[in-house]
C-alpha positions in Angstrom: 47.2 55.0 -14.6 44.4 53.6 -12.5 45.2 50.8 -10.0 41.8 49.3 -10.8 40.8 47.1 -13.7 37.2 47.0 -14.9 35.3 44.5 -16.9 32.0 45.1 -18.8 29.6 42.2 -18.9 27.2 42.3 -21.8 23.7 40.7 -21.4 21.7 41.3 -24.5 21.3 45.1 -24.7 22.6 45.7 -21.2 26.2 46.4 -20.2 27.3 46.0 -16.6 30.5 47.4 -15.1 32.5 45.6 -12.4 35.7 46.3 -10.6 37.7 43.1 -11.2 39.8 43.2 -8.0 37.0 43.8 -5.6 34.2 42.2 -7.5 32.3 45.4 -6.9 29.5 46.2 -9.4 29.2 49.9 -10.3 26.1 49.9 -12.5 24.7 49.3 -15.9 24.0 51.0 -19.3 21.1 49.8 -21.3 20.0 50.6 -24.9 16.5 49.9 -26.1 14.6 50.7 -29.3 13.5 54.1 -27.8 16.4 55.3 -25.7 19.5 54.5 -23.7 19.6 54.9 -19.9 21.5 53.9 -16.8 20.2 51.2 -14.5 21.2 50.0 -12.0 23.6 52.3 -10.1 25.1 50.8 -6.9 26.5 52.3 -3.7 30.0 50.9 -2.7 28.1 48.4 -0.5 26.0 47.2 -3.4 22.6 49.0 -2.8 20.8 50.3 -5.8 19.6 53.9 -5.7 17.6 54.1 -9.0 14.2 52.9 -10.0 14.1 51.7 -13.6 10.5 52.1 -14.7 7.6 52.7 -12.3 4.2 51.6 -13.6 2.7 55.1 -13.4 5.6 56.6 -15.4 7.3 53.8 -17.3 9.3 56.3 -19.3 11.2 57.5 -16.1 14.0 55.1 -17.0 16.6 55.1 -14.2 19.1 57.9 -15.1 18.0 59.2 -18.5 17.7 62.1 -21.0 14.3 63.2 -22.2 12.8 66.3 -23.9 9.4 67.4 -25.1 8.3 69.2 -27.1 11.1 69.5 -29.7 10.3 71.6 -32.7 11.9 71.2 -36.2 10.8 72.3 -39.7 7.2 72.8 -38.6 7.1 69.5 -36.8 6.6 68.7 -33.2 8.2 65.6 -31.6 8.0 64.1 -28.1 11.2 62.6 -26.8 10.0 62.4 -23.2 7.4 59.6 -23.2 8.0 56.1 -24.5 5.5 53.1 -24.7 3.7 51.5 -23.0 0.8 53.8 -22.3 0.1 54.5 -18.6 -3.7 54.5 -19.2 -6.0 54.2 -22.2 -5.7 57.3 -24.4 -2.6 58.5 -22.5 -2.3 62.2 -23.3 1.5 62.0 -23.1 1.7 59.4 -25.9 1.4 61.8 -28.8 4.0 62.4 -31.5 6.4 60.0 -29.7 9.8 59.8 -31.3 12.8 57.8 -30.3 16.6 58.2 -29.7 17.8 55.7 -32.3 21.2 54.1 -31.8 22.4 53.6 -35.4 26.1 53.3 -34.7 28.0 50.8 -32.6 28.4 51.5 -28.9 32.0 52.4 -28.0 33.4 51.1 -24.7 36.8 52.2 -23.4 38.7 52.7 -20.1 38.1 56.1 -18.5 40.0 57.3 -15.3 38.9 55.0 -12.5 36.2 53.3 -14.5 34.6 52.8 -17.9 33.3 55.2 -20.6 30.4 54.4 -22.9 30.0 56.5 -26.0 27.0 56.2 -28.3 25.9 58.4 -31.3 22.1 58.7 -31.6 19.7 60.1 -34.1 16.5 61.6 -32.6 13.7 60.5 -35.0 10.1 61.7 -34.9 7.1 59.4 -35.0 7.5 59.1 -38.8 11.2 58.1 -38.4 12.3 61.5 -39.9 15.6 62.7 -38.3 15.2 65.7 -36.0 18.7 66.1 -34.4 21.9 64.1 -33.7 23.2 63.4 -30.2 26.4 62.1 -28.8 25.8 60.4 -25.4 28.7 59.8 -23.0 28.2 57.8 -19.8 31.2 57.4 -17.5 31.1 55.0 -14.5 33.9 55.5 -12.1 35.0 55.3 -8.5 34.6 58.3 -6.2 35.6 59.0 -2.6 33.0 56.9 -0.8 30.7 56.7 -3.8 30.0 55.2 -7.2 29.9 58.1 -9.7 28.0 58.1 -13.0 28.5 61.1 -15.3 26.1 61.5 -18.3 26.7 64.1 -21.0 24.3 64.8 -23.9 25.6 66.8 -26.8 22.7 67.6 -29.2 23.4 69.0 -32.7 20.9 70.5 -35.1 22.3 68.4 -38.0 19.1 68.5 -40.2 18.1 72.2 -39.8 17.1 74.6 -37.0 15.7 73.0 -33.8 13.9 74.5 -30.8 13.9 72.7 -27.5 10.8 74.4 -26.1 10.5 75.6 -22.5 9.0 72.7 -20.6 8.9 70.7 -17.4 9.6 67.5 -19.5 13.4 67.8 -19.8 16.4 67.7 -19.7 18.4 65.1 -17.7 17.9 63.3 -14.4 16.7 60.2 -12.6 13.9 58.3 -11.0 14.9 57.6 -7.4 14.6 54.2 -5.7 11.5 54.2 -3.6 13.1 53.4 -0.2 14.9 56.8 -0.4 11.7 58.8 -0.7 10.2 61.0 2.1 7.0 58.9 2.2 9.3 55.9 3.2 11.2 57.9 5.9 13.8 59.5 3.6 14.9 63.1 3.3 15.7 65.4 0.4 19.0 67.3 1.0 20.5 70.5 -0.5 23.6 72.4 0.2 24.1 74.6 3.3 22.5 72.0 5.5 19.0 72.0 4.0 17.1 68.9 4.8 13.4 68.2 4.3 11.0 67.4 1.4 11.3 68.2 -2.3 9.3 71.5 -2.0 12.1 73.0 0.0 14.5 72.6 -3.0 12.2 72.5 -6.0 13.5 75.2 -8.5 15.8 76.5 -5.7 19.5 77.1 -6.2 21.7 74.4 -4.8 25.1 72.9 -5.8 23.5 69.5 -5.4 20.3 67.7 -4.5 20.3 64.3 -2.8 17.8 61.8 -1.4 18.9 59.8 1.7 17.5 57.2 4.1 18.6 54.5 6.5 18.4 50.8 6.2 18.2 48.5 9.2 21.6 46.9 9.7 23.2 49.1 7.2 22.8 52.8 8.1 22.5 55.7 5.8 22.8 55.6 2.1 21.6 57.9 -0.7 21.9 59.3 -4.2 23.2 62.8 -5.1 23.1 64.7 -8.4 25.1 67.7 -9.4 25.6 69.4 -12.8 28.8 68.7 -14.7 31.3 71.4 -15.6 30.4 72.7 -19.1 26.7 71.9 -18.8 24.1 74.4 -19.8 22.6 76.1 -16.7 19.4 74.7 -15.4 17.1 74.4 -12.4 16.1 71.5 -10.1 12.7 70.0 -10.9 12.3 67.5 -8.1 9.3 65.7 -6.5 8.8 63.6 -3.3 7.6 60.6 -5.5 11.1 60.3 -6.9 11.2 62.4 -10.1 14.5 64.3 -9.9 15.6 66.3 -13.0 18.1 69.0 -13.9 16.0 71.0 -16.3 17.9 73.3 -18.6 14.8 74.2 -20.6 12.4 74.8 -17.7 11.7 78.5 -18.3 13.3 79.4 -21.7 13.4 77.9 -25.1 16.8 76.7 -26.4 17.0 77.6 -30.1 19.7 75.9 -32.2 20.5 77.2 -35.7 21.4 74.6 -38.3 24.7 73.0 -37.3 24.5 74.4 -33.7 25.1 72.3 -30.6 24.0 72.3 -27.0 25.3 70.3 -24.1 23.8 69.3 -20.8 25.5 67.0 -18.3 24.8 65.6 -14.8 26.7 63.6 -12.3 24.9 61.1 -10.1 26.7 59.7 -7.0 25.5 56.6 -5.2 26.9 56.8 -1.7 27.0 55.1 1.7 27.1 56.9 5.1 25.4 60.2 5.9 25.9 63.0 3.5 27.6 66.3 4.5 28.5 69.4 2.4 32.2 68.4 2.9 31.5 64.9 1.4 29.5 66.4 -1.4 32.3 68.8 -2.4 34.4 65.8 -3.4 31.8 64.8 -6.0 30.9 68.2 -7.4 32.6 68.5 -10.8 34.6 71.7 -11.3 
């Protein structure tokens, strides 16, 4: 039994998690017409580590799931982009579908935190169902960090589905700008690797993190690591803050009718400098 009690404050389609005893906010889970996502996510000291929607890529929605192209029954659907367009005639705004929440959001206690569970129907641009998804998002307390675990279980409930090999998938985040290398930040991987994103892009690492220092505060950052049971993937990361765990980067995922596929990622918002020893506490086994 957890020693902590948590409350969920609902504000329209946003749900914010707070530790009652300490008045510490962990983060928020939002559900729009097009998709659900996590924003914000706070370090224990209250600093946010995610960017919700940059103007050049408004569909990079905090900590999110996305995928394009998705092929089903001779149709192609785009579950990566969402409106608004970035520019007139935006080439990414084609065959845009949505992850439709058609069942109530379930909220329940989970370990040292709160679990959100939401069934979704992925619908194409003509509102025809493509696949079902069960999304789980767990906010909980870690050792020196706020942890957010997101799991996406996709099921080919309406016939065979192919998640085509792409750079536009599968699960990840848009990093808060102050953590980026252009603002003095550093990208970190295991075994003491520190530098820019090119040093870790598509390279094996148990985790990837972005870290910087704030005047009067010291170091803080955000780390991501795959959850146990997730499909294998590669890191697709950029200095401008795109940071994805892409399980469809090089190969198609083909689901027969009724088949399921799971991808999951943990994001840790932390204070103080990161070390491999600290990261090991957050890596899900």
